[in-house]
C-alpha positions as CSV (number, residue, x, y, z in Angstrom):
1,M,0.0,0.0,0.0
2,N,1.7,3.3,-1.1
3,L,1.6,6.5,0.8
4,R,-0.8,8.2,-1.6
5,F,-3.4,5.5,-1.2
6,R,-3.0,5.6,2.6
7,A,-3.5,9.4,2.5
8,R,-6.7,9.0,0.4
9,L,-8.0,6.3,2.7
10,A,-7.4,8.5,5.8
11,A,-9.0,11.5,4.2
12,T,-12.1,9.4,3.3
13,T,-12.3,8.1,6.9
14,A,-12.2,11.6,8.3
15,A,-14.9,12.7,5.8
16,V,-17.1,9.9,7.0
17,V,-16.6,10.8,10.6
18,L,-17.5,14.5,9.9
19,A,-20.6,13.5,7.9
20,G,-21.7,11.4,10.8
21,L,-21.4,14.3,13.2
22,F,-23.3,16.7,10.9
23,S,-26.0,14.0,10.3
24,A,-26.5,13.5,14.1
25,A,-26.8,17.3,14.5
26,L,-29.4,17.5,11.7
27,E,-31.4,14.6,13.3
28,Q,-32.1,16.6,16.4
29,P,-35.8,17.3,16.3
30,A,-37.1,20.9,16.0
31,S,-39.0,22.2,18.9
32,A,-42.2,24.2,18.4
33,N,-41.2,26.9,20.9
34,P,-37.7,26.1,22.3
35,I,-36.5,28.0,25.4
36,T,-32.9,29.1,26.1
37,Q,-31.2,30.0,29.3
38,G,-31.8,33.6,30.1
39,G,-34.1,34.0,27.1
40,S,-37.5,35.5,26.6
41,S,-40.7,33.8,27.7
42,V,-42.6,31.9,25.0
43,A,-46.0,30.2,24.7
44,P,-45.9,26.7,26.2
45,D,-46.0,23.9,23.7
46,V,-49.0,21.6,23.8
47,Y,-47.7,18.0,23.7
48,T,-49.9,15.2,22.4
49,A,-47.5,12.2,22.5
50,S,-46.4,9.9,25.3
51,P,-43.3,11.2,27.1
52,G,-41.8,7.7,27.1
53,T,-41.3,5.1,29.8
54,L,-41.8,6.1,33.4
55,L,-38.5,6.0,35.2
56,T,-39.5,7.3,38.7
57,S,-42.1,9.5,40.4
58,E,-42.7,10.9,43.9
59,G,-45.5,12.9,45.5
60,F,-45.2,15.8,48.0
61,N,-47.7,17.6,50.2
62,E,-47.4,21.4,51.0
63,S,-50.4,21.4,53.3
64,A,-49.5,24.8,54.8
65,E,-49.8,26.4,51.4
66,H,-52.9,24.3,50.4
67,Y,-51.5,22.2,47.6
68,S,-49.7,19.0,46.8
69,Y,-47.7,17.9,43.7
70,T,-46.2,14.9,42.0
71,V,-43.0,14.8,40.0
72,Y,-42.2,12.3,37.3
73,I,-39.2,11.4,35.1
74,Y,-39.8,9.7,31.8
75,T,-37.2,8.2,29.5
76,A,-38.0,9.2,25.9
77,T,-38.6,6.3,23.6
78,A,-39.0,8.4,20.5
79,M,-37.4,11.6,19.2
80,D,-39.9,14.3,18.5
81,A,-39.5,17.4,20.7
82,A,-42.5,19.2,19.1
83,T,-45.0,16.5,20.3
84,G,-43.5,15.9,23.8
85,A,-41.9,12.6,22.9
86,G,-38.4,13.8,23.6
87,E,-35.3,15.7,22.5
88,C,-33.6,12.3,21.8
89,I,-34.1,8.6,22.4
90,G,-33.0,7.8,26.0
91,C,-33.1,11.5,27.1
92,L,-35.1,12.5,30.1
93,N,-38.5,14.3,30.2
94,Y,-39.4,16.0,33.6
95,I,-43.1,16.4,34.5
96,V,-44.9,17.9,37.4
97,T,-48.6,18.2,38.2
98,L,-50.3,20.0,41.1
99,E,-53.4,19.6,43.1
100,A,-54.3,23.1,44.5
101,D,-56.9,23.4,47.2
102,A,-59.0,26.6,47.7
103,G,-56.6,29.3,49.1
104,A,-53.5,28.1,47.2
105,D,-53.8,30.9,44.7
106,I,-50.8,29.7,42.6
107,T,-49.6,32.0,39.8
108,T,-46.2,30.5,38.9
109,V,-44.5,27.0,39.0
110,E,-40.8,26.8,38.9
111,L,-38.6,23.7,38.3
112,S,-34.8,23.8,38.9
113,D,-32.0,23.3,38.0
114,F,-32.0,22.8,34.2
115,A,-28.9,24.9,33.4
116,G,-27.1,21.8,32.0
117,G,-30.0,20.4,30.1
118,N,-30.0,22.4,26.8
119,P,-31.5,22.3,24.3
120,L,-34.8,22.6,26.2
121,D,-38.4,22.6,25.3
122,A,-41.3,23.1,27.7
123,G,-45.1,22.9,27.7
124,Y,-47.8,20.7,29.0
125,N,-48.8,17.1,28.0
126,T,-52.4,16.4,27.2
127,K,-51.6,12.7,26.5
128,L,-51.3,12.2,30.2
129,G,-54.5,13.9,31.0
130,N,-56.1,17.3,31.4
131,G,-56.2,19.6,34.4
132,T,-59.1,21.6,35.7
133,A,-57.1,24.8,36.2
134,S,-56.3,27.3,33.4
135,D,-53.5,26.4,31.1
136,P,-50.1,28.1,31.7
137,T,-49.8,31.2,29.4
138,S,-46.0,31.4,29.2
139,V,-42.8,29.5,30.0
140,Q,-39.1,30.6,30.1
141,E,-35.7,29.5,31.4
142,L,-34.2,32.0,33.8
143,L,-30.5,32.8,34.0
144,N,-30.0,30.4,36.9
145,G,-31.5,27.5,34.9
146,T,-34.9,27.5,36.5
147,V,-37.8,26.8,34.2
148,E,-40.8,29.0,35.1
149,F,-44.4,28.4,34.1
150,T,-46.7,31.4,34.5
151,F,-50.5,31.3,34.8
152,S,-52.5,34.4,34.0
153,T,-55.4,33.0,36.1
154,A,-54.4,31.8,39.6
155,M,-54.8,28.2,40.4
156,G,-56.9,27.1,43.5
157,T,-58.2,30.6,44.4
158,T,-61.7,29.7,45.6
159,T,-62.1,26.0,44.5
160,Q,-59.9,22.9,44.3
161,Q,-58.1,22.7,40.9
162,S,-55.5,20.5,39.2
163,S,-52.9,21.7,36.9
164,Q,-51.9,20.3,33.5
165,F,-49.0,17.9,33.3
166,L,-46.2,20.5,32.9
167,E,-43.3,19.0,30.9
168,V,-39.7,20.0,30.4
169,E,-37.6,18.1,27.8
170,T,-33.8,17.8,28.1
171,D,-31.0,16.2,26.2
172,I,-29.6,14.6,29.4
173,T,-29.8,10.9,30.2
174,S,-29.3,11.0,34.0
175,H,-30.9,12.9,36.9
176,T,-30.2,14.3,40.4
177,T,-32.2,16.1,43.0
178,G,-33.9,19.5,42.2
179,N,-36.6,21.8,43.4
180,V,-40.2,22.6,42.6
181,C,-41.3,26.1,43.7
182,T,-44.6,27.9,43.5
183,A,-45.5,31.5,44.0
184,N,-48.9,32.9,44.8
185,S,-50.5,36.2,43.9
186,G,-49.4,37.7,47.2
187,G,-45.7,37.0,46.3
188,T,-45.2,34.1,48.8
189,T,-42.8,31.5,47.4
190,T,-42.7,27.9,48.6
191,C,-40.2,25.3,47.5
192,G,-40.1,21.5,47.8
193,S,-38.1,18.6,46.5
194,G,-38.0,17.5,42.9
195,Y,-35.7,16.2,40.1
196,A,-33.2,17.9,37.8
197,P,-30.9,16.8,35.0
198,D,-27.4,15.6,36.0
199,P,-25.2,16.9,33.1
200,P,-22.3,14.8,31.8
201,A,-18.9,15.6,33.2
202,V,-17.4,16.4,29.8
203,P,-19.5,18.8,27.7
204,E,-20.1,18.2,24.0
205,P,-17.8,21.1,22.8
206,A,-14.8,19.2,24.3
207,S,-15.5,16.3,22.0
208,L,-15.7,18.6,19.0
209,A,-12.4,20.2,20.0
210,L,-10.8,16.8,20.3
211,L,-12.0,16.0,16.7
212,G,-10.5,19.3,15.5
213,T,-7.1,18.5,17.0
214,A,-7.2,15.1,15.4
215,L,-7.9,16.6,12.0
216,V,-5.1,19.1,12.4
217,G,-2.7,16.2,13.3
218,F,-3.9,14.3,10.2
219,R,-3.3,17.3,8.0
220,W,0.3,17.6,9.4
221,F,0.9,13.9,8.8
222,T,-0.2,13.9,5.2
223,R,1.9,17.0,4.5
224,R,4.9,15.4,6.2
225,H,4.7,12.2,4.4
226,R,3.5,13.4,1.0
227,T,5.3,11.5,-1.8
228,P,7.0,13.8,-4.4
229,T,5.2,13.8,-7.8
230,G,6.8,11.3,-10.3
231,L,8.1,8.8,-7.8
232,L,5.1,6.5,-7.9
């Protein structure tokens, strides 16, 4: 095998690797209303697909503030962010639903910390059921990674009401502890336990930098070992 053939084979291999990376990027599903850390609020997406396979769930009671809530984590079995199925197969979808008694008067629901879980999409899932309270009117990811759902009509003001199944999609495959907070129209904030993404130790940009270094090294190798024209 001569050096020119080896160089062509190596170049072809590098091209295949790059094509695979670009293909994987293009396969990431488009979200209807994606949210970004520190970005503006958007209308919540209305999801109609199953969020996947239930991984874990837990219920909590905030009796002093007249409400209870349940948090869920689903493992996505399909890749379609716009329908609530998931950002990628195997990625985690986080869901919370609330039962508000009369006097709860909840105007916002916050889930933290999602700073390491971009890209994000958030809304409510009608496949899991429908609440009796008004739908959230906006959602945004704050600078600290908290995902905030806002309700223009307070929940549980004079009668008992249940929220929609509020869903946050991530591109992360493991989880850790987090918080679920609510605020009422009087400005009182209450926080309890929940779940949050557990980002990988090595971020994706590091992998891309490693690939770039390898390509630079490959370029140096082919230039160093280029066979002079006419010797083959």
